[in-house]
N, C-alpha and C positions, 0 to 999 in steps of 0.2 A: 508642670508642677512636680517637685521632687517628693516621692513617697517615703523614701528612707525606711522602708519596711525591714530591710535586712542590714541596716547600718548599726554597728556596735562600736562604741568608743572604748579604747584601751589606753589607760594612763599608766605610764611606767616611771621609774626613778623616783617614786614617792619617798623613799628613804634618804634621798640626797637633798631634799628641800631644807632650807634654813630653819632654825628653830623659831617658832612663832608664826610660821607660815604653813599652810596646808592647802590641799585641793578638795576640801570638803564640799564647797559649793558646786564644783564641777562634778564630783562623784554623786552628789545628790540631785544632779540633773537640773540645777537652778541657773547656772551661768550661761551655758550654751546647750540648751536642751536637745536631746535626741530621743527618738521614739522608743528605742530599746535601751537607752541610758548608757552608762559608762561602767567599766570594770577596772579596778586598780590592781596592779600586779607589782611585785618586787622581784627583780631578776638577780641572778648572781653577778657579782662584780668581777672585774679582771683578777682581783686578788683571790676571790673565791675559786675562780677557774684555775689559777696557778696553784692554789692550795689543794686541788683535787677534791673540792667539795661536791658531793654527789647531788643528784636531783632530789632525792628524798629529804636530805638534810636541808637543802635550799627551800623546799616547800614547807618544812617545819619552821624554819626561820621566818618565812613569809607569813605563816599563820600567826606566829608569836608577835610579829610586828603589828599586824592589824588589830590583834586583841589587846595589845598593850598601849597602842596609840590613842590618846584621848579624843582625837577628832574622827577616828575611823572605827572605834570599838563597837559603836551602835550599828554599823553596817558591815561588820566583819564577815557575817555569813554571806554577803554578796560581793566579797572581794577575794582576790587570790586566783592563782592559776587553776586550781581544781574547779572553782566556780566558772571561770572563763571557759574551761573545757566543756563543762556541762551546758553552758549557754550556747556555745558554738555547735555542740552535738545536737541539741534540741532544735536549733535553727536549721541545721542541715536535714534533720529528720522531717521537719515541717515542709521544707522545700521538696524533698523527695515525695512526701505524701501528696503534695499539690500536683506534682507532675505525673503521678502514677496512673490516673485514668487514661490519659492519652497513650502512655507507654503500654498499658495493659491491652488497649484496643489494637495497637500495632502488633503485639505479640500474638493475640488471638487471630488476627488476619493472617499472619505468617503460618500459624499452626493449621488453620483451615486450608491454606493453599497447598500444603504438602501432605495433609492427612490422607487424601485420596491416593496419592502415590505411595505413601508409606503403608497403606493398608495391605498391599501385597507382600510387604516385608515383615509384618508383625509376627506371623507364624513361621518365619523362616528358621529352619532347624538343620544346620549342615550335617549334624551327626545322624539324622534320621535316614535309614537306608531306603525307605520308600518315597523320600522327597522327590527324587529325580523322576521316578515313575509317575507320580501325581502331577508334577510340573509338566512333563511331556504330554500327558493326556489332556491336561487343561489347555495347553497352548495349541495343540492340534485342533481341539474342539473350537477354541476361539478363532483360529484361522479359518475354519470352515464357516463359522457364523459371519465373520467379516466379509468373506468372499461372496457369500450368498446375499448379504445386504447390499454390497456394491453392485451386484448384477440385478437383483430383483427390486432393489429400492427399499427404503425403510423410512418410517416416520420419525424415529428418534435419531438424534445426532446427525441431522441433515447437513451436508457440506454446502455452504453458500458461496464458496470461492471458486469452485471448478466443477465441471460435470463428472459424474461418477462413470464407472465402466459401463454400466447398463444403459445410462443415458446416451453415451457415445455410440454404443452398438445400435441403439434405436435410430440415431441419426444416420448411421450407415445403411440400415434397412430401408428407411423411408425418404432419405435425401440423396445420399451418395450413390446407392445402387440404381435408383431410377435415372439419375443423371448420367451414370456411366452407360446405361442402356441406350439413352438417346444419343450420346456421343458416338456410339457405334452404329447409329442408324444410317440408312442408305442415302446417297446423294441423288437428288431428283433426276438430273440429266443422265447420270450414269445408270440409274435404274431403268429409265425408259430405253436407253440404248441396249441394255442387256435383255430387256423384254423383246425388243424388236429382233435382236439376234436369235433369241430362243425361238420365236415364232418362225423366222425364216429357216433356221436349221431344222426345225421339226417338219416343215413342209418340204424341205429339200428342193428337188427340181419341179415339184408340183406347185400349183397355185392353190392355196387353201381358200375354201369358201367359208369356213367357220373358225371361230377362235379356238385354238387347241388348249385343252386343260392341262396337258403335259408341260406347256410353257409356264403355266401358273405354279405347278408343283415344283418345277426346277428353281424358279425364282424364290419361292417361299422357303424351300429347304436351305438355299444358300443364305437367306437372311436369318433363319433360325440358328444356323451354325455360328453366326457372328455373335450370338448371345453368350457363348461360352466365355469369352474374354471378361465382360463385366461380372459374370457370375463368379468366376474364379477369383477375380480381384476383390469382390466383397468378402469371400472366405478369408483371404489374406488380411484384410483390414480387421475383421473380427478376431482373428488369431492374435494380431498385434495388440488389440485392446485387452484381450484375456491375459496375455503375458504381462502387460503393464499393470493390470489389476492384481495379479499374483505378487508382483514386486511391491506394490503398495501395502498389501496385506502382510507380507513377511517383514515389514519394518518393525512390527511389534515383537518379532522374534530376534531382534538385533542384540538382545542381551546374551543370546547363545549363538555365536557366529556360525558354528558348525551346523547346528540345527536349522538355522535360517538358510544357509547355503544348500543343504541337502533337501529341504522342503521345496525350495524354488526349482532345484534341478529335477526332482521327481515329477512335479506338476507340469513343468515345461516339456519334459519328455513325453508325458501322456498327451499333452495338447498337440505335439508334433505327430504323435501316432494317429490321433483322431483327424488330423489335417488331411492325410491321404485318403481315409475312408470318406470324409465329408466331400472332398473334391471329386472322388469317384462317383459319389451319389449325385452330385450336381451335374456332372457330365452325363450321367445316366438319364437324368431328367431331360436334358437337352436332346439326347439321342432318342428318347421316347417321343418327343414332339416331332422329331424329324422322321421317325419311322412311319407315321401314319398322319396324313393330312385329312382332317375331318371336315369335309365341306358341308356336312349336315348339322353343323353346330347352330344352335338357336340364334346366336348373335352374328352369324355369317350372312352377308347380304345376298349371295348367290349371283348367278350370271345375269338373271333378268334385271335385278336392281343395278348391277354394275353397268349394264348397257345403257340404262336410263341416265345414269350419272355421267357417262362418258361424253355426253353432249355439253356438260357444264365445264367451265374453266376452273381447274383446281388451283387455288391461289396459295394455299398453305397446307402443310402436313398436319393432320389432326391426330396422329398416333399418340396416345397417352395424354391428350389434351383434356384435362379434367374440366376446363372451362366450358366445353361443349355440353356437358351434362348439367350445367347450372341452370337455375330458373331464369325466366325472362329478365328479371331485374339485373342480374349479372354484376351486381355491385358488391359482391362478397369480397372482403379484403383478404388477400392471400398473405401479405407480409408488409410490415412497417419497419422503418429503421433509418439511421443516418448514413448518407453516402456523400462523397465529395465529387463534384463535377470538375475533372482535372483539365480537360482540353479547353473549356470555356474560360476557366480561371487564368490560364496562361496569357490569354489575350488581354485580360483586364488587370493583370498585375498580381495574380495569386489565386489559387484554388479556394473554393468556398464550399462549406458543407450545408446540405439541405436535408429536410425530413421527407423521405420518399414513402409513398403509399402505392402498393401494387394490388390491382384488382384483376379480374379475369379478362378485361378488355382494355385497360389503360394503365399507364404508369404516371403518377402525379407527384410533384414535389412542392413542398411548402417551405416557408421561411424558418419555422420552428415546429416542434412537436405539438403545439396547440392547434395546428391545422386551420388557422384563421385566414392567413394570407397565402393563397395559392399562386405559385410562380408559373407553372405550366402543367398541361396535361398531354401526355404523349400516347396516342392510340397504339395498340400492339399489332395491328395488321401489318403483315409483310416484314416484321422485325425478326432479326436473328442476333445472337450473341456470339462473341468471339473473345479470346484472350488477347491481352496486350502485354508485351514484354516489359518487365519492370526496369525502370531507369536506375542507374547506379547512384543518382543524386536523390532518389526518392525512396522512402521506406514504405510506401503504399503499394497495395496489390490492386491491379487495374483490370477491368474488363470493359468491352465496348458493345454498344447497340448500334445496328445499322439497318438500312432498308434494302431488301433484296431487289427492289425495282430501281435502285440507284437514285432515290429521292433523298432530299435533305431530311434529316431526322429532327433537328431543332434549329429553327431560323436558317442561317447559312451554313450549318455544320452537317456534313455527311455522316459523322460518327458522334456518338455521345459516350464519352469515356467516363466511367464511374469507378471510384477508388474506395477500397476498404482497408482496414488496419491489418488484416491477416488473410492468409489464403483460405482459412476455414470459413471466414465470412463470405469470401468470393464464391466458394462452392455452394454455400447455403443460399445465396442470392440466385445463383444459376439454377439450383433445384427449384426455387420458387418461381422463377421465370419459366421454367419448363412446365410447371403446373398451369401457368397462364398461356401456354402454347408458343412460347418463344424458344426456339431450338438453337443448339450450337451450329456454327457455320462449318461446313465440311469442304467447301470449294477451295479454301486457301491452303497452301502448302502441298497441293497435289498437282504440280505443274505437268508431271508426266502424263497423268490421266487426261488433263485438259488438252495437251498437245496431241495425244493419240486420238482424243475425241474430235479435235478440230481437223486432224488429218484424215480421219475416217469418215467424217461427216460429209466430205465431198464425194465419197465413193458410192453413197446411196442416198436416196431421198424417199421418205415414206409416202406412199400413195394414200389417198383418203381412207381406203378400206383397212390398210395396215395401221394407220393412225388410230382408227376406231378400235381395232383389236388391241393395240398397245394400251389405249386408255382403259379398255375393259379389264385387261389383266392388271393394270395399275390399280384400279379400284378394288379388285379382288385381293391383291396382295395387301393393300392398305387395310382392308377389313379383317383379313385373317391374321395379320401381324398384330393388330390391335388385340385380338383374342389371345394370341401367344404371349404378348407382353404382359397382359393382366395375369395370365396364369403363372408365368415365370416370376413376376414380381411378388406373387403370393406364395409360391412354393419354395423359392430359394431361401427366404428368411426362416421358414418353418423347418426346412431341412437342416440349415445351420444350427438352429436352436435345438433340434432334437439330437443330432449326431455329434454336435460339438459342445454347446454350452451346458445343456442338461447332463450330458455324460460326464463332463469335467466336474460338475457339482457332485454327482453321485460318487465319482472316484474319490474326491476329497473327503467325503463323509464316511466312506466304507473301506477304502483301500490305502489311503495315505498313511495311516498309523501303522498298518502292518508292514508296509514297505520301508518305513523309517526304522522299525525294529529289525528288519532283515538286512538293512543296508550297512549299518555300523553298530558298534557297541554303544549301549545306552549311556554309559559314563562319558564316552567321547562326545556324543551328541549334546549332552547337557553340561558341558564345561562352560563356565561363565567367563566372559572376558574380564581382564584385569580392571578395565575402566568401570565395568558394571559393578564388580565387587567393591571397589573403592567408593563408588557413588552410593551403593546401598548402605555401607557403613556410615558414610557422612550423613545421609538422610536420617538414619536411625538415631545417630548422636544428636543431630539438630532437633529432631522431634522430641527426644527425651529432655534436652536442655530447655526447650520452649515450655514443656509441661512443668518442669521444676521451677522455672522462672515465674510462671503463673501462680504456682502454689506459694512461693515466697512472697509475691505481691499480695496475695490474699491474706497471708499472716500479718504483713505490715499494716494492712487496712484494719484488721480486727484487733491487733495487740498493741499497736503503737499509740502512745498518748499524744494527743494533739494540743499544743498550747496556742490559744488564740493570740492574735496580734494585739499589742498594747494600744491604748487610745492615742490618737495623734496629738502632737505637741506643736507649740509655736516655733516653726522652723523658718521664719522670715529672715533670720540672721544668715541662713545659708544662701538664700536668694540674693540678699543684699551684698554678701561677701563675693558672690560670683559676678554681680553686675559691676561693683566699684570697690576693689580692694583698697584698704586704708593705706595711705602713703607712709613710708618709713620716716622716722624722725630725722634721720641723717640726710634726707633729701630736701629738707626745708632750707630755703635761702632767703636772706634779707636783702633788700635793695641796696646797692652800693651808694655810699654817701660821697658827694662831690665837695662838701664843705666840712670844716673841722667841727668836732663835736662841741656843743655848748657846754659851758661850765655850769655846775649846779649853783643855785642861788641861795641854798640853805645856809644856815649858820654853822654847819659842821666844818666848814673850811673846804678847801678844794680837795676833790677826790684825787687819789693818785692817778697819774696818767697811765694809760694803757701802753705798755711798750710796743713799739713797732717791730715786729719780727723781721729781722734781716737775715742775711746769709749766714751770719755767725751766731745767731740767737735761736734757741729752740722754742717749743710751745711752753706756756706757763705751767708750772707744776700743779698737779691735781691733789688737793688735800685728801687725807685718808678718810675722814668722816666729815663732810661739810655740814655746817650748821644751817640754820634758817638763812634764807637769802633775802635781805631787805631790798626793796626796789629803789631805783634811782629816784631822787626827787624830781618832780616835773618831767618825768621821762615818758615818752610815748611807746616805749618798748613793752609789748604785751608779755614778753617772756621773762621779765624781771631783770634785775641788775646782775652783773657777773659776780662770782664769789670773791670774798675778800682774800687777797693773796698777800704774802709778805712783800714789803716794799723792797725794791732793788733799784739800783741807779738807773735813772732814766737816760736813755740813749737818744731821745728825740724830744724836742720841746713839746709842751702840751698842745700847742696850737697846730701841730703837724697832723694832717688828716690821717685817719686810720688806714693802714696798709693791708693789702691782701697777703696771706701766707703763700708759700710756694705751691700748695695744692689748690689754691683758689678759694679757700674757706676763710671767712672772717673769724676772728676770735670769739665773738658773741655766738656765731653759729656753732662753733665747737663747744662752747659752754652749754648751749641749749641741748646739743646731742648728748653730752655727758650727763646733764641733769635728767634727761628723759631715760637714759640708760639706768641710772641709779634707781629712779622711782619705778621703772618697769622690770626690776629684777625678779619680781614675783612670777611674772608670766614666763620667764625663762627657766623656771625650776621644774616645769612639767611640760609634757608634749603628748600629743595624740600619736600613739605609736603606729597604729594600723587601722584600717577600715575594711570591712568586708562589704563591697558594693555588689548589688544585684546585677 
């Protein structure tokens, strides 16, 4: 349905209509009604334009025309170019008023989106000499607050996309560091061989009757020294996270490039200074443990219990195995997550992901995370984990589980290769398996040790007494190293926290500002980048423009007069004209006659024959003012008879059939078109000049 709410009819050339005719019915909206009616205007003619008639004189002439014309004087106040201008202006105003609510909401949204950012610029005063001092102090304080929040954690503005520096350091303390300790653990065969050598070397040429405690101390001290590597590596990892945290916090200082660079340099230098002291303290802790072997520790099993255990077969290493301290149920879930079984998927046409659940004694996987359809449960007894080299065709990071007794792990597979999306996930799973008692493999990649062991194994064989002594020392080392591991895993994070992290926080809060003042001139530090200055000016201009726009919109709503839409009119003629436009009179054709025209039977005598146009004859002349056209007697032509024309010599007998003209039109058809043109001259005297469609 056509609403025509904004359609305005404009009638031009009213002054050019013939006398006795007018467009009153159209202008009064009676002939072709429009909802907003019609406006008549009188424009300048070409003569007026050539005569340099100005617009003001043309409007006065237009006003005089409507006031003096008898058909338009009663509606003269609604005619003319000034009234058309008023109508169009009011229509535009109404349209703007209708669209203002959505436009106002859009402007308010933009204003709110930049208001927080502009807040820092509102009180910006370049001419204030204390501005740079205040800004420097505020930025250093904000940097200290951001650094502490990233390390200590905060409830407001929590990052949900990545781990903060404090969360990553926590993972280093409780996942990476314990895993690195286990990676440096002793190999079982190598340890037993070292114990046997130590016992033999202590006895010398004598045959020992008792198990020597010096062999225990020698082996334990050697194992404790190996803890220096994982401890120092944990310090390096924490330092790297601190430096990354500092870089993220200095991003807010990017508006002042020199200040950002200097702050990052000063804090990084302080971290490097603390690195040496922290590592010295970590090494000191290890040396303290080496300096004295406390066999009276309450958790140490002693020689008596070690000898009792020596008769039992030791199947797996229990150092750091938190599963041994679990209650009898032992079904506490250590970790859950998605893993891909890569080696089994290759045989079946592609790897497949499963939902894995790790407990203290088994590793199970399910079809999905609903844990309804269990695929398999793998016991953790005699299992170890090792790394698998990443294939150049795969983007996954892989580690493998295998049985130390050369048994199949899953069905016919000796290895169970599990894939993760990142190396960080692999390390996390290894740390979780470590908690369940699954340790990294140390036998691979040490061919020299194996060859030496195989070559030297033939040179001696342990007698039953020596074997019992080795087993006793082995149990003692196992028990004491468990104590040392717990102590180191507890003290190293505390040492790093005290000497490194807390010290850096105190330095930022107390010393950073002073070092910034002493490093460079304050004006140099607080120089803005050109991009920042331009951005600030643009933001302030946009903010002010948005505020002014909202004020203008408010004035329009309160001061603008709103004109309601006129009532609807019968606009069915618009729909009808769009569906079936009326045919032009010149397109009407009469059927061709194949027989001569019948003569009239009236008593007026024979009608003059219609001449047949030939190649040398033109169309019949058109009279200047034709009179009434009487119809032919007994004629079936609904258009009436042709007009009476002066007689002229006939060039064809009356009985000759009517001929076609050169353009294919019968004379009667031409007569009909001419007749319609004369009677339709009224409609050609005015036209709809333009429409404003919505």
